N, CA, C and O atoms as a Maestro MAE file, in Angstrom:
{
 s_m_m2io_version
 :::
 2.0.0
}

f_m_ct {
 s_m_title
 :::
 protein
 m_atom[296] {
  # First column is atom index #
  i_m_mmod_type
  r_m_x_coord
  r_m_y_coord
  r_m_z_coord
  i_m_residue_number
  s_m_chain_name
  s_m_pdb_residue_name
  s_m_pdb_atom_name
  i_m_atomic_number
  :::
  1 25 2.184 6.106 -4.836 1 A "MET " " N  " 7
  2 3 1.311 5.669 -5.880 1 A "MET " " CA " 6
  3 2 -0.104 6.076 -5.507 1 A "MET " " C  " 6
  4 15 -0.562 5.821 -4.393 1 A "MET " " O  " 8
  5 25 -0.769 6.693 -6.419 2 A "LYS " " N  " 7
  6 3 -2.135 7.127 -6.188 2 A "LYS " " CA " 6
  7 2 -3.059 5.921 -6.111 2 A "LYS " " C  " 6
  8 15 -2.957 5.001 -6.922 2 A "LYS " " O  " 8
  9 25 -3.938 5.928 -5.158 3 A "ARG " " N  " 7
  10 3 -4.898 4.838 -5.007 3 A "ARG " " CA " 6
  11 2 -5.939 4.937 -6.118 3 A "ARG " " C  " 6
  12 15 -6.444 6.016 -6.425 3 A "ARG " " O  " 8
  13 25 -6.243 3.801 -6.704 4 A "THR " " N  " 7
  14 3 -7.243 3.789 -7.766 4 A "THR " " CA " 6
  15 2 -8.226 2.665 -7.511 4 A "THR " " C  " 6
  16 15 -7.921 1.685 -6.832 4 A "THR " " O  " 8
  17 25 -9.387 2.826 -8.061 5 A "THR " " N  " 7
  18 3 -10.364 1.744 -8.056 5 A "THR " " CA " 6
  19 2 -10.304 1.089 -9.418 5 A "THR " " C  " 6
  20 15 -9.671 1.604 -10.340 5 A "THR " " O  " 8
  21 25 -10.952 -0.027 -9.539 6 A "ARG " " N  " 7
  22 3 -10.926 -0.715 -10.823 6 A "ARG " " CA " 6
  23 2 -11.475 0.157 -11.948 6 A "ARG " " C  " 6
  24 15 -11.006 0.079 -13.084 6 A "ARG " " O  " 8
  25 25 -12.463 0.984 -11.635 7 A "SER " " N  " 7
  26 3 -13.040 1.831 -12.678 7 A "SER " " CA " 6
  27 2 -12.117 2.977 -13.053 7 A "SER " " C  " 6
  28 15 -12.281 3.576 -14.116 7 A "SER " " O  " 8
  29 25 -11.137 3.299 -12.191 8 A "GLN " " N  " 7
  30 3 -10.206 4.393 -12.477 8 A "GLN " " CA " 6
  31 2 -8.841 3.871 -12.911 8 A "GLN " " C  " 6
  32 15 -7.891 4.651 -12.974 8 A "GLN " " O  " 8
  33 25 -8.708 2.587 -13.211 9 A "SER " " N  " 7
  34 3 -7.409 2.006 -13.515 9 A "SER " " CA " 6
  35 2 -6.855 2.552 -14.820 9 A "SER " " C  " 6
  36 15 -7.593 2.934 -15.728 9 A "SER " " O  " 8
  37 25 -5.528 2.575 -14.882 10 A "HIS " " N  " 7
  38 3 -4.838 2.995 -16.087 10 A "HIS " " CA " 6
  39 2 -3.477 2.316 -16.112 10 A "HIS " " C  " 6
  40 15 -3.007 1.823 -15.087 10 A "HIS " " O  " 8
  41 25 -2.846 2.288 -17.275 11 A "ALA " " N  " 7
  42 3 -1.551 1.642 -17.416 11 A "ALA " " CA " 6
  43 2 -0.475 2.485 -16.737 11 A "ALA " " C  " 6
  44 15 -0.436 3.706 -16.891 11 A "ALA " " O  " 8
  45 25 0.394 1.816 -15.986 12 A "VAL " " N  " 7
  46 3 1.491 2.482 -15.301 12 A "VAL " " CA " 6
  47 2 2.767 1.745 -15.656 12 A "VAL " " C  " 6
  48 15 2.827 0.520 -15.550 12 A "VAL " " O  " 8
  49 25 3.782 2.473 -16.073 13 A "SER " " N  " 7
  50 3 5.052 1.826 -16.374 13 A "SER " " CA " 6
  51 2 5.821 1.597 -15.080 13 A "SER " " C  " 6
  52 15 5.564 2.253 -14.070 13 A "SER " " O  " 8
  53 25 6.754 0.673 -15.118 14 A "PHE " " N  " 7
  54 3 7.557 0.347 -13.947 14 A "PHE " " CA " 6
  55 2 8.286 1.588 -13.432 14 A "PHE " " C  " 6
  56 15 8.420 1.762 -12.221 14 A "PHE " " O  " 8
  57 25 8.749 2.437 -14.317 15 A "GLU " " N  " 7
  58 3 9.482 3.643 -13.942 15 A "GLU " " CA " 6
  59 2 8.615 4.651 -13.189 15 A "GLU " " C  " 6
  60 15 9.143 5.468 -12.434 15 A "GLU " " O  " 8
  61 25 7.304 4.609 -13.377 16 A "GLU " " N  " 7
  62 3 6.393 5.537 -12.713 16 A "GLU " " CA " 6
  63 2 6.054 5.139 -11.275 16 A "GLU " " C  " 6
  64 15 5.460 5.928 -10.540 16 A "GLU " " O  " 8
  65 25 6.421 3.940 -10.876 17 A "LEU " " N  " 7
  66 3 6.118 3.482 -9.523 17 A "LEU " " CA " 6
  67 2 6.947 4.235 -8.488 17 A "LEU " " C  " 6
  68 15 8.040 4.703 -8.805 17 A "LEU " " O  " 8
  69 25 6.449 4.361 -7.257 18 A "PRO " " N  " 7
  70 3 7.247 5.006 -6.207 18 A "PRO " " CA " 6
  71 2 8.407 4.093 -5.817 18 A "PRO " " C  " 6
  72 15 8.331 2.880 -6.013 18 A "PRO " " O  " 8
  73 25 9.480 4.666 -5.265 19 A "ASP " " N  " 7
  74 3 10.642 3.875 -4.867 19 A "ASP " " CA " 6
  75 2 10.300 2.853 -3.786 19 A "ASP " " C  " 6
  76 15 10.810 1.733 -3.811 19 A "ASP " " O  " 8
  77 25 9.447 3.226 -2.842 20 A "TRP " " N  " 7
  78 3 9.000 2.327 -1.774 20 A "TRP " " CA " 6
  79 2 7.483 2.222 -1.837 20 A "TRP " " C  " 6
  80 15 6.780 3.220 -1.677 20 A "TRP " " O  " 8
  81 25 6.977 1.006 -2.070 21 A "MET " " N  " 7
  82 3 5.541 0.794 -2.199 21 A "MET " " CA " 6
  83 2 4.963 0.179 -0.931 21 A "MET " " C  " 6
  84 15 5.648 -0.544 -0.208 21 A "MET " " O  " 8
  85 25 3.709 0.476 -0.677 22 A "THR " " N  " 7
  86 3 2.987 -0.188 0.403 22 A "THR " " CA " 6
  87 2 2.565 -1.568 -0.097 22 A "THR " " C  " 6
  88 15 2.677 -1.869 -1.285 22 A "THR " " O  " 8
  89 25 2.089 -2.384 0.803 23 A "VAL " " N  " 7
  90 3 1.573 -3.694 0.411 23 A "VAL " " CA " 6
  91 2 0.405 -3.511 -0.551 23 A "VAL " " C  " 6
  92 15 0.262 -4.271 -1.509 23 A "VAL " " O  " 8
  93 25 -0.423 -2.512 -0.300 24 A "ARG " " N  " 7
  94 3 -1.563 -2.239 -1.185 24 A "ARG " " CA " 6
  95 2 -1.093 -1.869 -2.598 24 A "ARG " " C  " 6
  96 15 -1.666 -2.331 -3.585 24 A "ARG " " O  " 8
  97 25 -0.053 -1.040 -2.692 25 A "ASP " " N  " 7
  98 3 0.491 -0.673 -4.003 25 A "ASP " " CA " 6
  99 2 0.992 -1.906 -4.752 25 A "ASP " " C  " 6
  100 15 0.715 -2.078 -5.939 25 A "ASP " " O  " 8
  101 25 1.735 -2.766 -4.042 26 A "ALA " " N  " 7
  102 3 2.251 -3.993 -4.656 26 A "ALA " " CA " 6
  103 2 1.109 -4.913 -5.059 26 A "ALA " " C  " 6
  104 15 1.167 -5.575 -6.095 26 A "ALA " " O  " 8
  105 25 0.082 -4.948 -4.241 27 A "GLN " " N  " 7
  106 3 -1.101 -5.766 -4.527 27 A "GLN " " CA " 6
  107 2 -1.736 -5.330 -5.843 27 A "GLN " " C  " 6
  108 15 -2.076 -6.171 -6.675 27 A "GLN " " O  " 8
  109 25 -1.895 -4.056 -6.032 28 A "ILE " " N  " 7
  110 3 -2.488 -3.531 -7.265 28 A "ILE " " CA " 6
  111 2 -1.570 -3.784 -8.447 28 A "ILE " " C  " 6
  112 15 -2.018 -4.226 -9.505 28 A "ILE " " O  " 8
  113 25 -0.285 -3.503 -8.266 29 A "PHE " " N  " 7
  114 3 0.696 -3.643 -9.343 29 A "PHE " " CA " 6
  115 2 0.808 -5.094 -9.805 29 A "PHE " " C  " 6
  116 15 0.837 -5.362 -11.006 29 A "PHE " " O  " 8
  117 25 0.870 -6.032 -8.853 30 A "LEU " " N  " 7
  118 3 1.056 -7.435 -9.200 30 A "LEU " " CA " 6
  119 2 -0.244 -8.190 -9.428 30 A "LEU " " C  " 6
  120 15 -0.240 -9.337 -9.872 30 A "LEU " " O  " 8
  121 25 -1.367 -7.524 -9.114 31 A "ARG " " N  " 7
  122 3 -2.687 -8.148 -9.257 31 A "ARG " " CA " 6
  123 2 -2.798 -9.413 -8.420 31 A "ARG " " C  " 6
  124 15 -3.255 -10.454 -8.891 31 A "ARG " " O  " 8
  125 25 -2.368 -9.296 -7.162 32 A "LEU " " N  " 7
  126 3 -2.437 -10.400 -6.216 32 A "LEU " " CA " 6
  127 2 -3.212 -9.948 -4.996 32 A "LEU " " C  " 6
  128 15 -3.365 -8.750 -4.760 32 A "LEU " " O  " 8
  129 25 -3.696 -10.893 -4.227 33 A "GLY " " N  " 7
  130 3 -4.424 -10.577 -3.011 33 A "GLY " " CA " 6
  131 2 -3.491 -10.153 -1.888 33 A "GLY " " C  " 6
  132 15 -2.290 -10.418 -1.930 33 A "GLY " " O  " 8
  133 25 -4.051 -9.498 -0.894 34 A "ARG " " N  " 7
  134 3 -3.284 -9.008 0.246 34 A "ARG " " CA " 6
  135 2 -2.588 -10.146 0.981 34 A "ARG " " C  " 6
  136 15 -1.406 -10.046 1.308 34 A "ARG " " O  " 8
  137 25 -3.316 -11.221 1.240 35 A "SER " " N  " 7
  138 3 -2.736 -12.370 1.933 35 A "SER " " CA " 6
  139 2 -1.579 -12.973 1.146 35 A "SER " " C  " 6
  140 15 -0.574 -13.381 1.727 35 A "SER " " O  " 8
  141 25 -1.721 -13.027 -0.167 36 A "THR " " N  " 7
  142 3 -0.666 -13.571 -1.016 36 A "THR " " CA " 6
  143 2 0.593 -12.725 -0.912 36 A "THR " " C  " 6
  144 15 1.697 -13.261 -0.822 36 A "THR " " O  " 8
  145 25 0.435 -11.405 -0.925 37 A "ILE " " N  " 7
  146 3 1.592 -10.510 -0.804 37 A "ILE " " CA " 6
  147 2 2.286 -10.746 0.528 37 A "ILE " " C  " 6
  148 15 3.510 -10.869 0.569 37 A "ILE " " O  " 8
  149 25 1.526 -10.812 1.623 38 A "TYR " " N  " 7
  150 3 2.122 -11.049 2.939 38 A "TYR " " CA " 6
  151 2 2.801 -12.417 3.006 38 A "TYR " " C  " 6
  152 15 3.863 -12.545 3.614 38 A "TYR " " O  " 8
  153 25 2.211 -13.431 2.397 39 A "GLU " " N  " 7
  154 3 2.829 -14.755 2.360 39 A "GLU " " CA " 6
  155 2 4.151 -14.717 1.587 39 A "GLU " " C  " 6
  156 15 5.126 -15.347 1.997 39 A "GLU " " O  " 8
  157 25 4.187 -13.989 0.483 40 A "MET " " N  " 7
  158 3 5.411 -13.866 -0.309 40 A "MET " " CA " 6
  159 2 6.487 -13.108 0.466 40 A "MET " " C  " 6
  160 15 7.671 -13.428 0.359 40 A "MET " " O  " 8
  161 25 6.081 -12.109 1.241 41 A "ILE " " N  " 7
  162 3 7.030 -11.379 2.082 41 A "ILE " " CA " 6
  163 2 7.600 -12.321 3.137 41 A "ILE " " C  " 6
  164 15 8.813 -12.364 3.338 41 A "ILE " " O  " 8
  165 25 6.733 -13.074 3.813 42 A "GLN " " N  " 7
  166 3 7.174 -14.014 4.845 42 A "GLN " " CA " 6
  167 2 8.090 -15.086 4.288 42 A "GLN " " C  " 6
  168 15 9.049 -15.484 4.949 42 A "GLN " " O  " 8
  169 25 7.813 -15.555 3.094 43 A "ALA " " N  " 7
  170 3 8.624 -16.606 2.463 43 A "ALA " " CA " 6
  171 2 9.926 -16.063 1.887 43 A "ALA " " C  " 6
  172 15 10.785 -16.837 1.467 43 A "ALA " " O  " 8
  173 25 10.082 -14.743 1.863 44 A "GLY " " N  " 7
  174 3 11.288 -14.138 1.306 44 A "GLY " " CA " 6
  175 2 11.261 -13.983 -0.203 44 A "GLY " " C  " 6
  176 15 12.274 -13.631 -0.808 44 A "GLY " " O  " 8
  177 25 10.122 -14.241 -0.814 45 A "GLU " " N  " 7
  178 3 9.993 -14.101 -2.268 45 A "GLU " " CA " 6
  179 2 9.962 -12.632 -2.684 45 A "GLU " " C  " 6
  180 15 10.401 -12.282 -3.779 45 A "GLU " " O  " 8
  181 25 9.443 -11.778 -1.809 46 A "ILE " " N  " 7
  182 3 9.444 -10.335 -2.040 46 A "ILE " " CA " 6
  183 2 10.207 -9.708 -0.880 46 A "ILE " " C  " 6
  184 15 9.709 -9.695 0.246 46 A "ILE " " O  " 8
  185 25 11.409 -9.186 -1.132 47 A "PRO " " N  " 7
  186 3 12.151 -8.521 -0.057 47 A "PRO " " CA " 6
  187 2 11.416 -7.252 0.377 47 A "PRO " " C  " 6
  188 15 10.871 -6.525 -0.453 47 A "PRO " " O  " 8
  189 25 11.409 -7.002 1.669 48 A "SER " " N  " 7
  190 3 10.705 -5.824 2.172 48 A "SER " " CA " 6
  191 2 11.412 -5.292 3.406 48 A "SER " " C  " 6
  192 15 12.296 -5.943 3.964 48 A "SER " " O  " 8
  193 25 11.012 -4.108 3.818 49 A "ARG " " N  " 7
  194 3 11.485 -3.489 5.057 49 A "ARG " " CA " 6
  195 2 10.264 -3.130 5.875 49 A "ARG " " C  " 6
  196 15 9.179 -2.895 5.343 49 A "ARG " " O  " 8
  197 25 10.461 -3.094 7.149 50 A "ARG " " N  " 7
  198 3 9.369 -2.716 8.033 50 A "ARG " " CA " 6
  199 2 9.614 -1.303 8.543 50 A "ARG " " C  " 6
  200 15 10.685 -1.008 9.074 50 A "ARG " " O  " 8
  201 25 8.632 -0.438 8.384 51 A "PHE " " N  " 7
  202 3 8.667 0.933 8.886 51 A "PHE " " CA " 6
  203 2 7.530 1.044 9.891 51 A "PHE " " C  " 6
  204 15 6.370 1.222 9.517 51 A "PHE " " O  " 8
  205 25 7.874 0.936 11.171 52 A "GLY " " N  " 7
  206 3 6.834 0.911 12.189 52 A "GLY " " CA " 6
  207 2 6.029 -0.358 12.045 52 A "GLY " " C  " 6
  208 15 6.579 -1.457 12.097 52 A "GLY " " O  " 8
  209 25 4.730 -0.215 11.862 53 A "ARG " " N  " 7
  210 3 3.856 -1.373 11.719 53 A "ARG " " CA " 6
  211 2 3.609 -1.756 10.263 53 A "ARG " " C  " 6
  212 15 2.928 -2.745 9.994 53 A "ARG " " O  " 8
  213 25 4.146 -0.994 9.332 54 A "GLN " " N  " 7
  214 3 3.873 -1.237 7.918 54 A "GLN " " CA " 6
  215 2 5.084 -1.828 7.203 54 A "GLN " " C  " 6
  216 15 6.230 -1.495 7.504 54 A "GLN " " O  " 8
  217 25 4.803 -2.708 6.257 55 A "PHE " " N  " 7
  218 3 5.838 -3.215 5.367 55 A "PHE " " CA " 6
  219 2 5.917 -2.298 4.163 55 A "PHE " " C  " 6
  220 15 4.902 -1.807 3.671 55 A "PHE " " O  " 8
  221 25 7.132 -2.074 3.696 56 A "ARG " " N  " 7
  222 3 7.345 -1.336 2.449 56 A "ARG " " CA " 6
  223 2 8.189 -2.208 1.531 56 A "ARG " " C  " 6
  224 15 9.109 -2.892 1.979 56 A "ARG " " O  " 8
  225 25 7.876 -2.176 0.277 57 A "ILE " " N  " 7
  226 3 8.548 -3.000 -0.717 57 A "ILE " " CA " 6
  227 2 9.251 -2.069 -1.701 57 A "ILE " " C  " 6
  228 15 8.633 -1.184 -2.292 57 A "ILE " " O  " 8
  229 25 10.550 -2.287 -1.862 58 A "ALA " " N  " 7
  230 3 11.318 -1.467 -2.801 58 A "ALA " " CA " 6
  231 2 10.878 -1.785 -4.229 58 A "ALA " " C  " 6
  232 15 10.644 -2.941 -4.581 58 A "ALA " " O  " 8
  233 25 10.775 -0.759 -5.023 59 A "LYS " " N  " 7
  234 3 10.378 -0.935 -6.416 59 A "LYS " " CA " 6
  235 2 11.312 -1.921 -7.113 59 A "LYS " " C  " 6
  236 15 10.866 -2.753 -7.902 59 A "LYS " " O  " 8
  237 25 12.596 -1.827 -6.822 60 A "GLU " " N  " 7
  238 3 13.576 -2.699 -7.468 60 A "GLU " " CA " 6
  239 2 13.375 -4.172 -7.111 60 A "GLU " " C  " 6
  240 15 13.792 -5.054 -7.862 60 A "GLU " " O  " 8
  241 25 12.741 -4.442 -5.970 61 A "ALA " " N  " 7
  242 3 12.467 -5.827 -5.580 61 A "ALA " " CA " 6
  243 2 11.466 -6.474 -6.528 61 A "ALA " " C  " 6
  244 15 11.402 -7.700 -6.612 61 A "ALA " " O  " 8
  245 25 10.693 -5.678 -7.233 62 A "LEU " " N  " 7
  246 3 9.683 -6.197 -8.157 62 A "LEU " " CA " 6
  247 2 10.166 -6.218 -9.599 62 A "LEU " " C  " 6
  248 15 9.422 -6.632 -10.489 62 A "LEU " " O  " 8
  249 25 11.385 -5.785 -9.847 63 A "ARG " " N  " 7
  250 3 11.902 -5.751 -11.219 63 A "ARG " " CA " 6
  251 2 11.844 -7.109 -11.912 63 A "ARG " " C  " 6
  252 15 11.437 -7.150 -13.073 63 A "ARG " " O  " 8
  253 25 12.227 -8.243 -11.273 64 A "PRO " " N  " 7
  254 3 12.117 -9.527 -11.984 64 A "PRO " " CA " 6
  255 2 10.696 -9.822 -12.452 64 A "PRO " " C  " 6
  256 15 10.508 -10.395 -13.524 64 A "PRO " " O  " 8
  257 25 9.711 -9.444 -11.675 65 A "THR " " N  " 7
  258 3 8.313 -9.636 -12.047 65 A "THR " " CA " 6
  259 2 7.940 -8.710 -13.196 65 A "THR " " C  " 6
  260 15 7.196 -9.090 -14.100 65 A "THR " " O  " 8
  261 25 8.464 -7.493 -13.152 66 A "ALA " " N  " 7
  262 3 8.103 -6.490 -14.151 66 A "ALA " " CA " 6
  263 2 8.839 -6.683 -15.472 66 A "ALA " " C  " 6
  264 15 8.440 -6.108 -16.484 66 A "ALA " " O  " 8
  265 25 9.892 -7.472 -15.483 67 A "SER " " N  " 7
  266 3 10.678 -7.596 -16.700 67 A "SER " " CA " 6
  267 2 9.918 -8.304 -17.838 67 A "SER " " C  " 6
  268 15 10.314 -8.215 -19.001 67 A "SER " " O  " 8
  269 25 8.831 -9.004 -17.496 68 A "LYS " " N  " 7
  270 3 8.038 -9.684 -18.523 68 A "LYS " " CA " 6
  271 2 7.263 -8.702 -19.395 68 A "LYS " " C  " 6
  272 15 6.946 -8.999 -20.547 68 A "LYS " " O  " 8
  273 25 6.963 -7.536 -18.841 69 A "SER " " N  " 7
  274 3 6.201 -6.519 -19.553 69 A "SER " " CA " 6
  275 2 6.562 -5.162 -18.975 69 A "SER " " C  " 6
  276 15 6.879 -5.061 -17.789 69 A "SER " " O  " 8
  277 25 6.521 -4.129 -19.785 70 A "THR " " N  " 7
  278 3 6.868 -2.807 -19.286 70 A "THR " " CA " 6
  279 2 5.650 -1.998 -18.913 70 A "THR " " C  " 6
  280 15 5.796 -0.930 -18.319 70 A "THR " " O  " 8
  281 25 4.449 -2.458 -19.233 71 A "ARG " " N  " 7
  282 3 3.230 -1.732 -18.900 71 A "ARG " " CA " 6
  283 2 2.307 -2.652 -18.106 71 A "ARG " " C  " 6
  284 15 2.190 -3.839 -18.413 71 A "ARG " " O  " 8
  285 25 1.655 -2.102 -17.087 72 A "PHE " " N  " 7
  286 3 0.744 -2.854 -16.249 72 A "PHE " " CA " 6
  287 2 -0.522 -2.065 -16.047 72 A "PHE " " C  " 6
  288 15 -0.488 -0.835 -16.017 72 A "PHE " " O  " 8
  289 25 -1.629 -2.741 -15.910 73 A "GLU " " N  " 7
  290 3 -2.892 -2.105 -15.564 73 A "GLU " " CA " 6
  291 2 -2.974 -2.025 -14.053 73 A "GLU " " C  " 6
  292 15 -2.916 -3.056 -13.382 73 A "GLU " " O  " 8
  293 25 -3.104 -0.846 -13.508 74 A "VAL " " N  " 7
  294 3 -3.309 -0.676 -12.057 74 A "VAL " " CA " 6
  295 2 -4.425 0.296 -11.828 74 A "VAL " " C  " 6
  296 15 -4.765 0.586 -10.681 74 A "VAL " " O  " 8
  :::
 }
 m_bond[295] {
  # First column is bond index #
  i_m_from
  i_m_to
  i_m_order
  :::
  1 1 2 1
  2 2 3 1
  3 3 4 2
  4 3 5 1
  5 5 6 1
  6 6 7 1
  7 7 8 2
  8 7 9 1
  9 9 10 1
  10 10 11 1
  11 11 12 2
  12 11 13 1
  13 13 14 1
  14 14 15 1
  15 15 16 2
  16 15 17 1
  17 17 18 1
  18 18 19 1
  19 19 20 2
  20 19 21 1
  21 21 22 1
  22 22 23 1
  23 23 24 2
  24 23 25 1
  25 25 26 1
  26 26 27 1
  27 27 28 2
  28 27 29 1
  29 29 30 1
  30 30 31 1
  31 31 32 2
  32 31 33 1
  33 33 34 1
  34 34 35 1
  35 35 36 2
  36 35 37 1
  37 37 38 1
  38 38 39 1
  39 39 40 2
  40 39 41 1
  41 41 42 1
  42 42 43 1
  43 43 44 2
  44 43 45 1
  45 45 46 1
  46 46 47 1
  47 47 48 2
  48 47 49 1
  49 49 50 1
  50 50 51 1
  51 51 52 2
  52 51 53 1
  53 53 54 1
  54 54 55 1
  55 55 56 2
  56 55 57 1
  57 57 58 1
  58 58 59 1
  59 59 60 2
  60 59 61 1
  61 61 62 1
  62 62 63 1
  63 63 64 2
  64 63 65 1
  65 65 66 1
  66 66 67 1
  67 67 68 2
  68 67 69 1
  69 69 70 1
  70 70 71 1
  71 71 72 2
  72 71 73 1
  73 73 74 1
  74 74 75 1
  75 75 76 2
  76 75 77 1
  77 77 78 1
  78 78 79 1
  79 79 80 2
  80 79 81 1
  81 81 82 1
  82 82 83 1
  83 83 84 2
  84 83 85 1
  85 85 86 1
  86 86 87 1
  87 87 88 2
  88 87 89 1
  89 89 90 1
  90 90 91 1
  91 91 92 2
  92 91 93 1
  93 93 94 1
  94 94 95 1
  95 95 96 2
  96 95 97 1
  97 97 98 1
  98 98 99 1
  99 99 100 2
  100 99 101 1
  101 101 102 1
  102 102 103 1
  103 103 104 2
  104 103 105 1
  105 105 106 1
  106 106 107 1
  107 107 108 2
  108 107 109 1
  109 109 110 1
  110 110 111 1
  111 111 112 2
  112 111 113 1
  113 113 114 1
  114 114 115 1
  115 115 116 2
  116 115 117 1
  117 117 118 1
  118 118 119 1
  119 119 120 2
  120 119 121 1
  121 121 122 1
  122 122 123 1
  123 123 124 2
  124 123 125 1
  125 125 126 1
  126 126 127 1
  127 127 128 2
  128 127 129 1
  129 129 130 1
  130 130 131 1
  131 131 132 2
  132 131 133 1
  133 133 134 1
  134 134 135 1
  135 135 136 2
  136 135 137 1
  137 137 138 1
  138 138 139 1
  139 139 140 2
  140 139 141 1
  141 141 142 1
  142 142 143 1
  143 143 144 2
  144 143 145 1
  145 145 146 1
  146 146 147 1
  147 147 148 2
  148 147 149 1
  149 149 150 1
  150 150 151 1
  151 151 152 2
  152 151 153 1
  153 153 154 1
  154 154 155 1
  155 155 156 2
  156 155 157 1
  157 157 158 1
  158 158 159 1
  159 159 160 2
  160 159 161 1
  161 161 162 1
  162 162 163 1
  163 163 164 2
  164 163 165 1
  165 165 166 1
  166 166 167 1
  167 167 168 2
  168 167 169 1
  169 169 170 1
  170 170 171 1
  171 171 172 2
  172 171 173 1
  173 173 174 1
  174 174 175 1
  175 175 176 2
  176 175 177 1
  177 177 178 1
  178 178 179 1
  179 179 180 2
  180 179 181 1
  181 181 182 1
  182 182 183 1
  183 183 184 2
  184 183 185 1
  185 185 186 1
  186 186 187 1
  187 187 188 2
  188 187 189 1
  189 189 190 1
  190 190 191 1
  191 191 192 2
  192 191 193 1
  193 193 194 1
  194 194 195 1
  195 195 196 2
  196 195 197 1
  197 197 198 1
  198 198 199 1
  199 199 200 2
  200 199 201 1
  201 201 202 1
  202 202 203 1
  203 203 204 2
  204 203 205 1
  205 205 206 1
  206 206 207 1
  207 207 208 2
  208 207 209 1
  209 209 210 1
  210 210 211 1
  211 211 212 2
  212 211 213 1
  213 213 214 1
  214 214 215 1
  215 215 216 2
  216 215 217 1
  217 217 218 1
  218 218 219 1
  219 219 220 2
  220 219 221 1
  221 221 222 1
  222 222 223 1
  223 223 224 2
  224 223 225 1
  225 225 226 1
  226 226 227 1
  227 227 228 2
  228 227 229 1
  229 229 230 1
  230 230 231 1
  231 231 232 2
  232 231 233 1
  233 233 234 1
  234 234 235 1
  235 235 236 2
  236 235 237 1
  237 237 238 1
  238 238 239 1
  239 239 240 2
  240 239 241 1
  241 241 242 1
  242 242 243 1
  243 243 244 2
  244 243 245 1
  245 245 246 1
  246 246 247 1
  247 247 248 2
  248 247 249 1
  249 249 250 1
  250 250 251 1
  251 251 252 2
  252 251 253 1
  253 253 254 1
  254 254 255 1
  255 255 256 2
  256 255 257 1
  257 257 258 1
  258 258 259 1
  259 259 260 2
  260 259 261 1
  261 261 262 1
  262 262 263 1
  263 263 264 2
  264 263 265 1
  265 265 266 1
  266 266 267 1
  267 267 268 2
  268 267 269 1
  269 269 270 1
  270 270 271 1
  271 271 272 2
  272 271 273 1
  273 273 274 1
  274 274 275 1
  275 275 276 2
  276 275 277 1
  277 277 278 1
  278 278 279 1
  279 279 280 2
  280 279 281 1
  281 281 282 1
  282 282 283 1
  283 283 284 2
  284 283 285 1
  285 285 286 1
  286 286 287 1
  287 287 288 2
  288 287 289 1
  289 289 290 1
  290 290 291 1
  291 291 292 2
  292 291 293 1
  293 293 294 1
  294 294 295 1
  295 295 296 2
  :::
 }
}
């Protein structure tokens, strides 16, 4: 997922997301803070995998969240 700033944001459909997202990508997609994403990962609310020192979140793990709308501002 291309990094964007708020001034460069545009609508992205769920299908356009990468298969494995970084915490930053999920943060932008879900419009949540970094700490909140990590807390959700720790609580098991967002399934993730660890690749070295980084967490990656499967796009499909966010499908229940995305089912409310098919377009998101990121």
